[in-house]
NUVEXMAR-53059 format. One record per residue (C-alpha): residue number from 1; residue in one letter; y, x, z negated. Coordinates in nm, 3 decimals. Layout:
@k=NUM, r=A, py=Y, px=X, pz=Z;
...
//
This chain:
@k=1, r=M, py=0.000, px=0.000, pz=0.000;
@k=2, r=K, py=0.236, px=0.281, pz=-0.086;
@k=3, r=N, py=0.172, px=0.455, pz=0.248;
@k=4, r=Y, py=0.232, px=0.127, pz=0.431;
@k=5, r=L, py=0.570, px=0.081, pz=0.262;
@k=6, r=C, py=0.668, px=0.439, pz=0.348;
@k=7, r=L, py=0.578, px=0.383, pz=0.713;
@k=8, r=L, py=0.770, px=0.054, pz=0.717;
@k=9, r=F, py=1.075, px=0.220, pz=0.564;
@k=10, r=A, py=1.058, px=0.504, pz=0.819;
@k=11, r=F, py=1.037, px=0.250, pz=1.103;
@k=12, r=F, py=1.345, px=0.059, pz=0.994;
@k=13, r=L, py=1.533, px=0.383, pz=0.932;
@k=14, r=L, py=1.463, px=0.501, pz=1.285;
@k=15, r=L, py=1.559, px=0.159, pz=1.420;
@k=16, r=F, py=1.887, px=0.168, pz=1.228;
@k=17, r=L, py=1.971, px=0.519, pz=1.346;
@k=18, r=G, py=1.898, px=0.421, pz=1.703;
@k=19, r=C, py=2.119, px=0.114, pz=1.684;
@k=20, r=S, py=2.404, px=0.305, pz=1.517;
@k=21, r=S, py=2.430, px=0.580, pz=1.779;
@k=22, r=A, py=2.782, px=0.659, pz=1.895;
@k=23, r=P, py=2.915, px=0.442, pz=2.180;
@k=24, r=P, py=2.982, px=0.607, pz=2.516;
@k=25, r=T, py=3.322, px=0.775, pz=2.545;
@k=26, r=I, py=3.565, px=0.731, pz=2.834;
@k=27, r=A, py=3.863, px=0.969, pz=2.826;
@k=28, r=L, py=4.175, px=0.877, pz=3.024;
@k=29, r=L, py=4.430, px=1.100, pz=3.198;
@k=30, r=T, py=4.700, px=0.954, pz=3.424;
@k=31, r=D, py=5.062, px=0.980, pz=3.531;
@k=32, r=Y, py=5.119, px=0.613, pz=3.446;
@k=33, r=G, py=5.337, px=0.676, pz=3.141;
@k=34, r=T, py=5.342, px=0.427, pz=2.856;
@k=35, r=H, py=5.646, px=0.215, pz=2.945;
@k=36, r=D, py=5.465, px=-0.020, pz=3.184;
@k=37, r=H, py=5.148, px=-0.228, pz=3.170;
@k=38, r=Y, py=4.934, px=0.003, pz=3.385;
@k=39, r=V, py=4.750, px=0.180, pz=3.103;
@k=40, r=G, py=4.678, px=-0.151, pz=2.932;
@k=41, r=E, py=4.532, px=-0.299, pz=3.250;
@k=42, r=L, py=4.317, px=0.008, pz=3.309;
@k=43, r=Q, py=4.180, px=-0.014, pz=2.955;
@k=44, r=G, py=4.136, px=-0.389, pz=2.982;
@k=45, r=V, py=3.923, px=-0.380, pz=3.296;
@k=46, r=I, py=3.699, px=-0.110, pz=3.143;
@k=47, r=L, py=3.646, px=-0.316, pz=2.827;
@k=48, r=S, py=3.586, px=-0.633, pz=3.030;
@k=49, r=I, py=3.293, px=-0.464, pz=3.205;
@k=50, r=N, py=3.166, px=-0.269, pz=2.903;
@k=51, r=P, py=3.312, px=-0.370, pz=2.565;
@k=52, r=K, py=3.100, px=-0.110, pz=2.383;
@k=53, r=V, py=3.286, px=0.195, pz=2.512;
@k=54, r=R, py=3.513, px=0.415, pz=2.305;
@k=55, r=L, py=3.841, px=0.481, pz=2.488;
@k=56, r=V, py=4.019, px=0.811, pz=2.424;
@k=57, r=T, py=4.353, px=0.919, pz=2.569;
@k=58, r=I, py=4.405, px=1.274, pz=2.692;
@k=59, r=T, py=4.754, px=1.192, pz=2.823;
@k=60, r=H, py=4.936, px=0.939, pz=3.037;
@k=61, r=E, py=5.240, px=1.166, pz=3.073;
@k=62, r=I, py=5.140, px=1.387, pz=3.365;
@k=63, r=P, py=5.459, px=1.428, pz=3.575;
@k=64, r=S, py=5.453, px=1.168, pz=3.852;
@k=65, r=Y, py=5.225, px=1.270, pz=4.143;
@k=66, r=D, py=5.180, px=1.624, pz=4.003;
@k=67, r=I, py=4.820, px=1.693, pz=4.098;
@k=68, r=R, py=4.838, px=2.063, pz=4.009;
@k=69, r=E, py=4.949, px=2.003, pz=3.652;
@k=70, r=G, py=4.705, px=1.715, pz=3.611;
@k=71, r=S, py=4.422, px=1.940, pz=3.729;
@k=72, r=Y, py=4.498, px=2.209, pz=3.470;
@k=73, r=I, py=4.537, px=1.967, pz=3.178;
@k=74, r=L, py=4.221, px=1.777, pz=3.267;
@k=75, r=A, py=4.002, px=2.088, pz=3.289;
@k=76, r=T, py=4.153, px=2.236, pz=2.973;
@k=77, r=A, py=4.098, px=1.923, pz=2.764;
@k=78, r=A, py=3.755, px=1.846, pz=2.907;
@k=79, r=R, py=3.607, px=2.167, pz=2.767;
@k=80, r=D, py=3.633, px=2.030, pz=2.412;
@k=81, r=F, py=3.461, px=1.698, pz=2.480;
@k=82, r=P, py=3.088, px=1.653, pz=2.422;
@k=83, r=P, py=2.830, px=1.609, pz=2.698;
@k=84, r=R, py=2.807, px=1.261, pz=2.857;
@k=85, r=T, py=3.180, px=1.201, pz=2.824;
@k=86, r=I, py=3.321, px=1.014, pz=3.124;
@k=87, r=F, py=3.671, px=1.114, pz=3.237;
@k=88, r=V, py=3.892, px=0.877, pz=3.436;
@k=89, r=A, py=4.167, px=1.088, pz=3.593;
@k=90, r=V, py=4.433, px=0.919, pz=3.806;
@k=91, r=V, py=4.719, px=1.115, pz=3.958;
@k=92, r=D, py=4.714, px=0.959, pz=4.301;
@k=93, r=P, py=5.010, px=0.990, pz=4.539;
@k=94, r=G, py=4.776, px=0.898, pz=4.826;
@k=95, r=V, py=4.657, px=0.569, pz=4.675;
@k=96, r=G, py=4.580, px=0.319, pz=4.953;
@k=97, r=S, py=4.521, px=0.593, pz=5.210;
@k=98, r=K, py=4.187, px=0.722, pz=5.343;
@k=99, r=R, py=4.141, px=0.965, pz=5.053;
@k=100, r=R, py=3.806, px=0.906, pz=4.886;
@k=101, r=A, py=3.723, px=0.771, pz=4.541;
@k=102, r=V, py=3.469, px=1.005, pz=4.382;
@k=103, r=I, py=3.249, px=1.078, pz=4.081;
@k=104, r=I, py=3.171, px=1.439, pz=3.991;
@k=105, r=E, py=2.882, px=1.527, pz=3.760;
@k=106, r=T, py=2.865, px=1.865, pz=3.585;
@k=107, r=A, py=2.557, px=2.050, pz=3.466;
@k=108, r=D, py=2.633, px=1.955, pz=3.104;
@k=109, r=K, py=2.639, px=1.585, pz=3.194;
@k=110, r=K, py=3.011, px=1.523, pz=3.199;
@k=111, r=F, py=3.140, px=1.282, pz=3.463;
@k=112, r=F, py=3.482, px=1.284, pz=3.633;
@k=113, r=V, py=3.602, px=0.973, pz=3.814;
@k=114, r=G, py=3.913, px=0.961, pz=4.030;
@k=115, r=P, py=4.072, px=1.034, pz=4.369;
@k=116, r=D, py=3.947, px=1.316, pz=4.591;
@k=117, r=N, py=4.288, px=1.475, pz=4.639;
@k=118, r=G, py=4.257, px=1.811, pz=4.460;
@k=119, r=L, py=4.293, px=1.667, pz=4.110;
@k=120, r=F, py=3.949, px=1.807, pz=4.019;
@k=121, r=T, py=4.023, px=2.159, pz=4.150;
@k=122, r=D, py=4.025, px=2.325, pz=3.807;
@k=123, r=V, py=3.719, px=2.130, pz=3.694;
@k=124, r=M, py=3.536, px=2.278, pz=3.993;
@k=125, r=R, py=3.677, px=2.624, pz=3.921;
@k=126, r=T, py=3.584, px=2.634, pz=3.554;
@k=127, r=M, py=3.277, px=2.410, pz=3.519;
@k=128, r=D, py=2.932, px=2.408, pz=3.672;
@k=129, r=V, py=2.946, px=2.112, pz=3.912;
@k=130, r=K, py=2.602, px=1.966, pz=3.978;
@k=131, r=R, py=2.680, px=1.701, pz=4.241;
@k=132, r=A, py=2.941, px=1.453, pz=4.359;
@k=133, r=F, py=2.940, px=1.101, pz=4.501;
@k=134, r=E, py=3.186, px=0.889, pz=4.697;
@k=135, r=I, py=3.225, px=0.550, pz=4.529;
@k=136, r=T, py=3.135, px=0.306, pz=4.810;
@k=137, r=N, py=2.925, px=0.049, pz=4.624;
@k=138, r=V, py=3.152, px=-0.258, pz=4.597;
@k=139, r=L, py=2.944, px=-0.379, pz=4.300;
@k=140, r=W, py=3.104, px=-0.095, pz=4.106;
@k=141, r=Y, py=3.455, px=-0.223, pz=4.193;
@k=142, r=R, py=3.666, px=-0.478, pz=4.012;
@k=143, r=T, py=3.549, px=-0.824, pz=4.117;
@k=144, r=S, py=3.884, px=-0.945, pz=4.253;
@k=145, r=A, py=4.071, px=-0.818, pz=4.559;
@k=146, r=I, py=4.138, px=-0.445, pz=4.591;
@k=147, r=S, py=4.509, px=-0.363, pz=4.624;
@k=148, r=S, py=4.657, px=-0.058, pz=4.795;
@k=149, r=T, py=4.848, px=0.054, pz=4.485;
@k=150, r=F, py=4.628, px=0.036, pz=4.174;
@k=151, r=H, py=4.285, px=0.192, pz=4.228;
@k=152, r=G, py=4.277, px=0.302, pz=3.865;
@k=153, r=R, py=4.228, px=-0.061, pz=3.766;
@k=154, r=E, py=4.024, px=-0.167, pz=4.069;
@k=155, r=I, py=3.790, px=0.127, pz=4.139;
@k=156, r=F, py=3.807, px=0.421, pz=3.895;
@k=157, r=G, py=3.809, px=0.227, pz=3.567;
@k=158, r=P, py=3.530, px=-0.011, pz=3.672;
@k=159, r=A, py=3.315, px=0.276, pz=3.803;
@k=160, r=A, py=3.351, px=0.456, pz=3.470;
@k=161, r=A, py=3.256, px=0.140, pz=3.283;
@k=162, r=H, py=2.939, px=0.102, pz=3.493;
@k=163, r=L, py=2.847, px=0.464, pz=3.421;
@k=164, r=A, py=2.905, px=0.410, pz=3.050;
@k=165, r=A, py=2.674, px=0.108, pz=3.063;
@k=166, r=G, py=2.391, px=0.337, pz=3.171;
@k=167, r=E, py=2.384, px=0.265, pz=3.544;
@k=168, r=N, py=2.258, px=0.550, pz=3.760;
@k=169, r=V, py=2.538, px=0.753, pz=3.918;
@k=170, r=E, py=2.338, px=0.759, pz=4.242;
@k=171, r=S, py=2.405, px=0.387, pz=4.273;
@k=172, r=A, py=2.779, px=0.452, pz=4.308;
@k=173, r=G, py=2.758, px=0.564, pz=4.669;
@k=174, r=R, py=2.671, px=0.850, pz=4.900;
@k=175, r=L, py=2.628, px=1.213, pz=4.800;
@k=176, r=I, py=2.914, px=1.440, pz=4.919;
@k=177, r=T, py=2.964, px=1.817, pz=4.923;
@k=178, r=D, py=3.315, px=1.861, pz=5.065;
@k=179, r=L, py=3.546, px=1.781, pz=4.773;
@k=180, r=Q, py=3.915, px=1.856, pz=4.823;
@k=181, r=K, py=4.068, px=2.160, pz=4.651;
@k=182, r=F, py=4.412, px=2.317, pz=4.644;
@k=183, r=K, py=4.466, px=2.692, pz=4.633;
@k=184, r=R, py=4.577, px=2.866, pz=4.316;
@k=185, r=T, py=4.780, px=3.189, pz=4.322;
@k=186, r=E, py=4.524, px=3.448, pz=4.219;
@k=187, r=V, py=4.625, px=3.689, pz=3.944;
@k=188, r=V, py=4.691, px=4.035, pz=4.088;
@k=189, r=L, py=4.795, px=4.357, pz=3.913;
@k=190, r=K, py=4.970, px=4.590, pz=4.160;
@k=191, r=D, py=5.199, px=4.887, pz=4.094;
@k=192, r=G, py=5.259, px=4.778, pz=3.736;
@k=193, r=T, py=5.349, px=4.419, pz=3.829;
@k=194, r=V, py=5.128, px=4.122, pz=3.752;
@k=195, r=R, py=5.160, px=3.824, pz=3.983;
@k=196, r=G, py=5.027, px=3.482, pz=3.887;
@k=197, r=E, py=5.112, px=3.113, pz=3.876;
@k=198, r=I, py=5.267, px=2.861, pz=3.637;
@k=199, r=L, py=4.990, px=2.616, pz=3.546;
@k=200, r=H, py=5.174, px=2.388, pz=3.307;
@k=201, r=R, py=5.517, px=2.309, pz=3.169;
@k=202, r=D, py=5.461, px=2.154, pz=2.828;
@k=203, r=R, py=5.691, px=1.915, pz=2.638;
@k=204, r=F, py=5.841, px=2.204, pz=2.441;
@k=205, r=G, py=5.948, px=2.377, pz=2.762;
@k=206, r=N, py=5.683, px=2.649, pz=2.740;
@k=207, r=L, py=5.549, px=2.775, pz=3.073;
@k=208, r=I, py=5.174, px=2.840, pz=3.069;
@k=209, r=T, py=5.056, px=3.091, pz=3.330;
@k=210, r=N, py=4.711, px=3.178, pz=3.464;
@k=211, r=I, py=4.755, px=3.541, pz=3.350;
@k=212, r=A, py=4.484, px=3.609, pz=3.091;
@k=213, r=A, py=4.472, px=3.859, pz=2.805;
@k=214, r=P, py=4.243, px=4.117, pz=2.979;
@k=215, r=V, py=4.496, px=4.155, pz=3.262;
@k=216, r=L, py=4.773, px=4.227, pz=3.012;
@k=217, r=A, py=4.556, px=4.491, pz=2.845;
@k=218, r=K, py=4.481, px=4.649, pz=3.183;
@k=219, r=A, py=4.856, px=4.663, pz=3.254;
@k=220, r=G, py=4.901, px=4.850, pz=2.926;
@k=221, r=W, py=5.123, px=4.592, pz=2.760;
@k=222, r=R, py=5.120, px=4.563, pz=2.382;
@k=223, r=T, py=5.285, px=4.344, pz=2.121;
@k=224, r=G, py=5.646, px=4.447, pz=2.066;
@k=225, r=M, py=5.709, px=4.570, pz=2.422;
@k=226, r=E, py=5.985, px=4.425, pz=2.639;
@k=227, r=L, py=5.885, px=4.275, pz=2.973;
@k=228, r=D, py=6.084, px=4.153, pz=3.272;
@k=229, r=F, py=5.963, px=3.844, pz=3.452;
@k=230, r=T, py=6.065, px=3.653, pz=3.764;
@k=231, r=V, py=6.004, px=3.284, pz=3.825;
@k=232, r=G, py=6.131, px=3.160, pz=4.158;
@k=233, r=F, py=6.461, px=3.342, pz=4.205;
@k=234, r=Q, py=6.540, px=3.390, pz=3.838;
@k=235, r=T, py=6.467, px=3.703, pz=3.638;
@k=236, r=A, py=6.483, px=3.742, pz=3.262;
@k=237, r=R, py=6.370, px=3.979, pz=2.989;
@k=238, r=A, py=6.136, px=3.882, pz=2.706;
@k=239, r=K, py=5.967, px=4.044, pz=2.413;
@k=240, r=F, py=5.588, px=4.038, pz=2.417;
@k=241, r=G, py=5.530, px=3.888, pz=2.072;
@k=242, r=D, py=5.254, px=3.745, pz=1.859;
@k=243, r=R, py=5.446, px=3.430, pz=1.759;
@k=244, r=L, py=5.751, px=3.231, pz=1.865;
@k=245, r=D, py=5.978, px=3.349, pz=1.585;
@k=246, r=S, py=5.921, px=3.716, pz=1.665;
@k=247, r=V, py=6.256, px=3.691, pz=1.851;
@k=248, r=P, py=6.589, px=3.536, pz=1.746;
@k=249, r=K, py=6.651, px=3.169, pz=1.817;
@k=250, r=G, py=6.717, px=3.106, pz=2.187;
@k=251, r=D, py=6.566, px=3.435, pz=2.311;
@k=252, r=F, py=6.274, px=3.457, pz=2.551;
@k=253, r=V, py=5.935, px=3.558, pz=2.415;
@k=254, r=M, py=5.597, px=3.600, pz=2.583;
@k=255, r=L, py=5.279, px=3.539, pz=2.391;
@k=256, r=L, py=4.918, px=3.439, pz=2.434;
@k=257, r=N, py=4.849, px=3.070, pz=2.390;
@k=258, r=S, py=4.538, px=2.909, pz=2.239;
@k=259, r=Q, py=4.347, px=2.956, pz=2.567;
@k=260, r=G, py=4.428, px=3.326, pz=2.582;
@k=261, r=L, py=4.679, px=3.275, pz=2.865;
@k=262, r=L, py=5.028, px=3.426, pz=2.885;
@k=263, r=A, py=5.301, px=3.175, pz=2.799;
@k=264, r=I, py=5.674, px=3.216, pz=2.864;
@k=265, r=S, py=5.872, px=3.059, pz=2.580;
@k=266, r=R, py=6.207, px=3.056, pz=2.402;
@k=267, r=N, py=6.226, px=3.045, pz=2.026;
@k=268, r=L, py=6.326, px=2.688, pz=1.929;
@k=269, r=D, py=6.442, px=2.618, pz=2.286;
@k=270, r=A, py=6.300, px=2.526, pz=2.629;
@k=271, r=A, py=6.228, px=2.817, pz=2.864;
@k=272, r=A, py=6.141, px=2.585, pz=3.151;
@k=273, r=S, py=6.480, px=2.411, pz=3.151;
@k=274, r=I, py=6.694, px=2.723, pz=3.186;
@k=275, r=L, py=6.457, px=2.868, pz=3.447;
@k=276, r=G, py=6.415, px=2.544, pz=3.640;
@k=277, r=A, py=6.043, px=2.618, pz=3.663;
@k=278, r=A, py=5.746, px=2.388, pz=3.712;
@k=279, r=A, py=5.371, px=2.394, pz=3.768;
@k=280, r=G, py=5.279, px=2.573, pz=4.090;
@k=281, r=D, py=5.565, px=2.825, pz=4.082;
@k=282, r=T, py=5.478, px=3.191, pz=4.127;
@k=283, r=V, py=5.552, px=3.424, pz=3.834;
@k=284, r=E, py=5.576, px=3.804, pz=3.826;
@k=285, r=V, py=5.575, px=4.015, pz=3.509;
@k=286, r=R, py=5.642, px=4.388, pz=3.473;
@k=287, r=T, py=5.749, px=4.645, pz=3.214;
@k=288, r=A, py=6.120, px=4.609, pz=3.133;
@k=289, r=G, py=6.338, px=4.822, pz=3.357;
@k=290, r=S, py=6.068, px=4.895, pz=3.617;
@k=291, r=S, py=6.098, px=4.803, pz=3.983;
@k=292, r=P, py=5.901, px=4.503, pz=4.112;
@k=293, r=A, py=5.602, px=4.568, pz=4.336;
@k=294, r=N, py=5.670, px=4.516, pz=4.707;
@k=295, r=S, py=5.472, px=4.257, pz=4.895;
@k=296, r=T, py=5.499, px=4.044, pz=5.207;
@k=297, r=E, py=5.606, px=3.754, pz=4.990;
@k=298, r=D, py=5.883, px=3.965, pz=4.833;
@k=299, r=T, py=6.032, px=4.065, pz=5.168;
@k=300, r=A, py=6.021, px=3.704, pz=5.283;
@k=301, r=K, py=6.258, px=3.598, pz=5.004;
@k=302, r=T, py=6.615, px=3.559, pz=5.116;
@k=303, r=A, py=6.784, px=3.402, pz=4.817;
@k=304, r=P, py=6.939, px=3.638, pz=4.560;
@k=305, r=V, py=6.764, px=3.680, pz=4.227;
@k=306, r=K, py=6.962, px=3.540, pz=3.936;
@k=307, r=V, py=6.940, px=3.735, pz=3.612;
@k=308, r=V, py=6.915, px=3.511, pz=3.307;
@k=309, r=A, py=7.077, px=3.676, pz=3.008;
@k=310, r=P, py=6.943, px=3.630, pz=2.654;
@k=311, r=T, py=7.113, px=3.348, pz=2.469;
@k=312, r=T, py=7.072, px=3.450, pz=2.108;
@k=313, r=K, py=7.211, px=3.182, pz=1.877;
@k=314, r=S, py=7.327, px=3.231, pz=1.524;
//
């Protein structure tokens, strides 16, 4: 009798644990903002199809139509989510055109749903993509008419909800192998100058580059050194520091961010605003006082370089 009760208890315990497993997670990234009803409608259609999902927001504040910045933020955030997370990413200036709606599956069972317009470039660069599908199965769409302006609500959100309900991704549509990508400026160290790209302009005005710590070490730069940098046609000098307040208020400082990437900042001020810089801009960094490396791109520039002076504030 005692053994029977133990077995019965174990059965109900396993049943309880199975029923209390975490609901599927859908993480959202868009350029919709939060002023309008778009985010609410996207969430509503997902919950209408699958009310058991857990909705998580990465951000809805991607700059309008900025695929490059959306790509970086999506790939950066996605690394910290567990396997089987479904990401709905919508930065879609070509909505209503012939660009495809796709689902990408990675080797660690993460799924990315959105437009095939380059938005998943950094996911493909940094994750092990297993396969991809074009969403052509109309049963995975919203049941009402499909507009030419809101595929987040009508295609991407519903497709994610069907995935979260356990439907096989192969049912979404045909297998594809030619996903769209944009080209990043590769990091190059030449004649003491490192050339890279601005990946992200955050809300504090910090400019995140794709220049990683090993490149800085190879260039021989150490904490405390002064570096000159050029973004667009503006050049400024910054201290290579280990924290923002290693320079006076209003001065430029370069430091490594939480991903080990070089960031251009100003202490208690916005570097991006004074430089007029944005995601996609080329950046060059060199030891203070040294001459920039010559390249075809350099000789093609015709506008004069503006030197931005430090603006130390008391």
